[in-house]
C-alpha positions in Angstrom: 110.9 -87.5 64.6 111.2 -84.3 67.1 110.9 -80.7 66.7 112.4 -77.5 67.6 112.4 -76.2 70.9 110.2 -73.2 69.5 108.1 -75.2 67.9 107.3 -77.0 71.3 106.7 -74.1 72.9 104.3 -72.7 70.1 102.4 -76.1 70.8 101.8 -76.0 74.5 100.9 -72.5 74.1 98.6 -73.8 71.4 97.3 -76.5 73.7 96.7 -73.8 76.9 94.7 -71.5 74.5 92.4 -74.4 73.3 92.0 -75.6 77.0 90.9 -72.2 77.9 88.8 -71.6 74.7 87.2 -75.1 75.5 86.3 -74.4 79.1 82.9 -72.4 78.3 81.7 -74.9 76.1 82.3 -77.8 79.3 80.2 -75.6 81.3 77.4 -76.1 79.2 77.9 -79.5 77.2 75.8 -82.8 77.7 77.4 -85.7 79.1 79.8 -87.6 77.1 78.5 -90.5 74.8 81.4 -91.3 73.2 85.0 -91.8 74.7 87.3 -93.0 71.6 90.9 -93.6 71.8 93.3 -92.7 69.0 96.6 -94.2 68.9 99.9 -93.4 66.9 103.6 -93.9 66.7 104.8 -90.4 66.7 106.0 -88.0 69.6 103.6 -85.5 71.1 105.6 -82.7 69.3 105.1 -83.7 65.8 102.8 -82.2 63.5 100.3 -84.9 63.8 99.6 -85.0 67.4 99.7 -80.9 67.4 96.9 -81.4 64.8 95.1 -83.9 66.4 94.9 -82.1 69.8 93.0 -79.3 67.8 91.1 -81.8 66.1 90.1 -82.9 69.4 88.9 -80.1 70.9 87.4 -78.8 67.6 85.3 -82.2 67.6 84.5 -82.1 71.5 83.4 -78.4 71.0 81.0 -79.2 68.1 79.4 -82.1 69.3 78.6 -80.4 72.8 80.7 -82.5 74.7 79.4 -86.0 73.2 82.3 -87.2 71.6 85.6 -87.2 73.6 88.7 -88.4 71.3 91.6 -89.2 73.8 95.2 -89.2 72.4 97.7 -91.6 73.0 101.1 -90.8 71.1 104.6 -92.3 71.0 103.7 -96.0 70.8 101.7 -95.6 74.4 99.6 -98.5 73.5 101.9 -100.6 72.0 103.9 -100.9 68.6 102.1 -100.8 65.1 101.6 -104.1 64.9 100.1 -104.5 68.6 97.9 -101.9 67.3 96.4 -102.8 64.4 95.4 -105.7 66.3 93.9 -103.6 68.9 91.7 -101.5 66.4 90.8 -104.8 64.6 89.5 -106.0 67.9 88.2 -102.7 69.1 90.1 -102.3 71.9 91.5 -99.3 70.1 88.9 -96.9 68.2 91.5 -94.8 66.0 94.9 -95.3 64.6 97.1 -93.8 62.2 99.5 -96.5 60.5 101.8 -96.0 57.4 100.6 -97.7 54.3 104.1 -99.8 54.3 103.3 -101.4 57.6 99.4 -101.6 57.2 100.4 -103.7 53.7 100.8 -106.6 56.0 97.2 -106.8 56.1 96.3 -104.9 53.4 99.1 -105.7 50.6 97.6 -102.5 48.1 98.1 -100.4 51.1 102.5 -100.1 50.1 101.8 -98.8 46.9 102.5 -95.3 47.8 106.1 -96.6 48.6 106.7 -97.6 45.3 110.3 -96.8 44.4 110.7 -93.7 42.4 107.1 -93.1 41.5 106.3 -89.7 43.0 108.8 -87.0 41.9 107.2 -84.1 44.1 103.9 -83.8 46.5 101.7 -82.2 43.8 101.7 -85.7 42.4 101.5 -87.5 45.8 98.4 -85.6 46.7 96.8 -85.8 43.0 96.7 -89.8 43.7 96.2 -90.4 47.4 93.3 -87.7 47.0 92.3 -89.0 43.9 91.5 -92.7 42.0 94.7 -94.5 43.5 93.6 -93.3 47.5 90.1 -94.3 46.7 91.4 -97.7 45.2 93.2 -98.4 48.2 90.4 -97.1 50.9 88.3 -99.4 49.5 90.9 -102.5 50.1 91.5 -101.2 53.3 87.5 -101.7 53.8 87.7 -105.1 52.8 89.3 -105.6 56.1 86.7 -104.0 58.5 88.5 -101.0 58.9 87.3 -97.3 57.8 90.5 -95.3 56.1 89.3 -91.7 56.3 89.3 -89.9 52.9 92.7 -87.6 53.8 95.7 -89.4 54.4 98.4 -87.7 56.5 101.9 -86.9 55.7 104.9 -89.1 56.4 107.5 -87.6 54.2 109.9 -88.6 51.2 112.9 -90.6 51.9 116.3 -89.3 51.6 119.6 -91.1 51.0 122.7 -90.2 52.9 126.1 -91.6 52.6 129.2 -91.1 54.7 131.4 -92.2 51.3 129.9 -90.2 48.2 126.4 -88.5 47.1 124.4 -90.4 45.3 123.8 -88.7 42.0 122.6 -91.7 40.0 121.9 -95.3 40.2 125.5 -96.5 39.4 126.5 -94.6 42.7 124.5 -97.4 44.4 126.5 -100.4 42.7 127.9 -102.2 45.7 126.7 -99.7 48.0 126.6 -101.0 51.9 122.9 -99.2 52.8 120.9 -99.8 55.9 117.1 -100.9 55.1 114.3 -101.8 57.4 112.8 -105.3 57.1 110.7 -104.8 54.0 110.5 -106.9 50.8 109.8 -103.7 48.7 113.1 -101.9 50.0 115.1 -104.9 50.1 114.0 -105.6 46.2 114.4 -101.8 45.2 117.9 -101.6 46.6 119.1 -105.3 45.1 117.8 -104.0 41.6 120.2 -101.0 41.6 123.0 -103.7 42.4 123.3 -102.3 45.9 124.2 -104.3 49.2 121.2 -103.8 51.3 121.4 -104.6 55.1 118.3 -104.8 57.2 119.2 -103.3 60.7 117.0 -102.0 63.6 116.8 -98.8 63.9 118.2 -98.6 67.2 121.5 -99.7 66.0 121.4 -97.7 62.7 123.9 -94.8 64.1 126.5 -97.2 65.5 126.5 -99.3 62.2 127.1 -96.1 60.5 129.7 -95.3 62.9 131.6 -98.4 62.7 131.1 -98.6 58.5 129.3 -101.5 58.9 127.2 -99.6 56.2 128.1 -96.9 54.1 124.7 -95.3 54.4 120.8 -95.2 54.9 117.8 -93.6 54.0 115.1 -91.8 56.0 113.0 -88.9 56.0 114.9 -85.7 56.9 113.4 -85.3 60.3 114.8 -89.1 61.3 118.1 -88.0 60.0 118.0 -84.7 62.4 116.5 -86.2 65.3 118.4 -89.2 65.3 122.0 -87.1 64.8 122.6 -89.3 61.5 124.4 -85.9 60.4 127.2 -86.9 62.9 128.3 -89.9 61.1 127.0 -89.1 57.2 128.8 -86.4 55.2 126.3 -86.0 52.2 122.6 -86.2 52.0 121.0 -86.8 48.3 117.4 -85.9 48.2 116.4 -88.8 46.3 112.6 -88.9 47.2 112.7 -92.3 46.5 109.7 -93.5 48.7 106.9 -91.4 49.6 104.8 -92.6 52.7 102.1 -91.4 54.8 99.7 -92.5 57.7 96.0 -93.4 57.3 93.8 -92.2 59.8 91.9 -95.9 60.5 88.8 -96.5 62.5 87.1 -99.7 63.6 84.1 -100.4 61.5 81.8 -101.4 64.5 82.9 -98.5 66.6 82.7 -95.9 63.9 79.4 -97.0 62.5 78.0 -97.0 66.6 78.3 -93.2 66.2 74.9 -91.5 65.0 75.9 -90.2 61.2 75.5 -86.3 62.4 78.5 -86.8 64.5 80.4 -89.0 62.2 80.0 -86.1 59.7 81.6 -83.7 62.2 84.2 -86.1 63.7 85.3 -86.6 59.7 85.1 -82.9 58.9 87.7 -82.5 61.4 89.9 -85.5 61.2 90.4 -84.8 57.4 90.9 -81.1 58.0 93.3 -81.5 60.4 95.3 -83.9 57.9 95.6 -81.4 55.0 97.0 -79.0 57.8 99.3 -81.3 59.3 100.7 -81.7 55.6 101.5 -78.1 55.5 103.1 -78.3 58.5 105.4 -81.0 57.4 106.5 -79.3 54.0 107.5 -76.2 56.3 109.2 -78.4 58.9 111.4 -80.0 55.9 112.3 -77.0 54.2 113.7 -76.1 57.6 115.1 -79.3 58.2 117.3 -78.9 55.0 118.8 -75.5 56.2 119.5 -77.0 59.6 121.1 -79.9 58.4 123.5 -78.2 55.6 124.7 -75.8 59.0 125.7 -79.1 60.3 128.0 -79.9 57.7 125.7 -82.0 55.7 126.2 -81.9 51.8 123.1 -81.7 49.6 122.6 -82.7 46.3 119.5 -83.3 43.8 119.6 -86.1 41.7 117.5 -86.7 38.5 114.8 -89.2 38.7 114.7 -90.4 35.6 118.1 -92.6 35.3 116.7 -94.1 38.3 113.6 -95.1 36.9 115.1 -96.3 33.9 117.3 -98.6 36.1 114.4 -100.3 37.7 112.7 -100.9 35.1 115.3 -102.4 33.2 115.6 -104.9 36.2 112.5 -106.1 36.4 111.5 -104.3 39.6 108.1 -102.4 38.4 107.2 -105.4 36.6 107.3 -107.2 39.5 105.3 -105.4 41.6 102.7 -104.9 39.2 102.3 -108.5 39.1 102.0 -108.1 43.1 99.7 -105.7 43.1 97.4 -106.2 40.0 96.6 -104.6 37.0 93.9 -102.2 38.5 96.2 -100.9 41.3 99.0 -100.2 38.7 97.3 -98.5 36.2 95.5 -96.2 39.0 99.2 -95.7 40.1 100.7 -94.6 36.3 97.5 -92.6 35.8 99.2 -90.5 38.6 102.9 -90.4 37.9 103.3 -91.7 34.3 104.4 -94.9 32.8 107.0 -97.1 34.7 106.8 -100.6 34.2 
């Protein structure tokens, strides 16, 4: 995912400002007691990293230099599954990871990606800042990983096509769509009688260009930066899955930090997450206009028919069985009856 040049320049300016503000603190700072690494898989220009830089500077200032958070963006320390192993061993102290990928270790973590569960952001935050998020954090804790209170935003996924807009579930019948390698994606599109094909993201553009598949699904930022609008005509704002990034800590490393310092770190991490959510919302609003200007035709389907199709196909009951009664009840408490 990437940003406009203007956003990048603003981020650079902010970084320079933070650096100059930080100088007086450094002059009278104590020696660094904790130098912790924070790894993520997003570009330096993504709001997560822009906010993380501000967060790191604020933490260093408020702890009087005792806590130095070093940021490693863009898979610098390895791919997601590699860094998850490093986090568990303590080689990396902090990591932001999609719940859909974290599910390889903590199955409950993918429940926020349930198909057509979340109609909008207010519903997402009600669930993830409420009981469902607390339940998932509790499951993550069983893996000896600490998840911070506020989940960061990755975004809603939208459906693009070269052949037709997706207005309802019937439009997905026989539809050749690229999906990531994931049981949740594959089973959902199979429930719509679509023809999902697992294709590496590096091959998506050529697969769309050569009509190996008709469509794909991704957040708007990916559709923009990967220039998929060049080989797709329609973008249906299906919002069929929402995903976020949990800010995770190695438990031993986190508990080694004095409580008064942990309070400062957690305060700034959670505040940065809330700011990043607002950044992503603004980015998406601008991207829709930008992509429409490049010829992508947008439509906004109604969610109810998609939900009903998944219900009658047994998709929800299948995943309810996988997640368990407690997790499913918390999801439905936030989004309404699914199964």
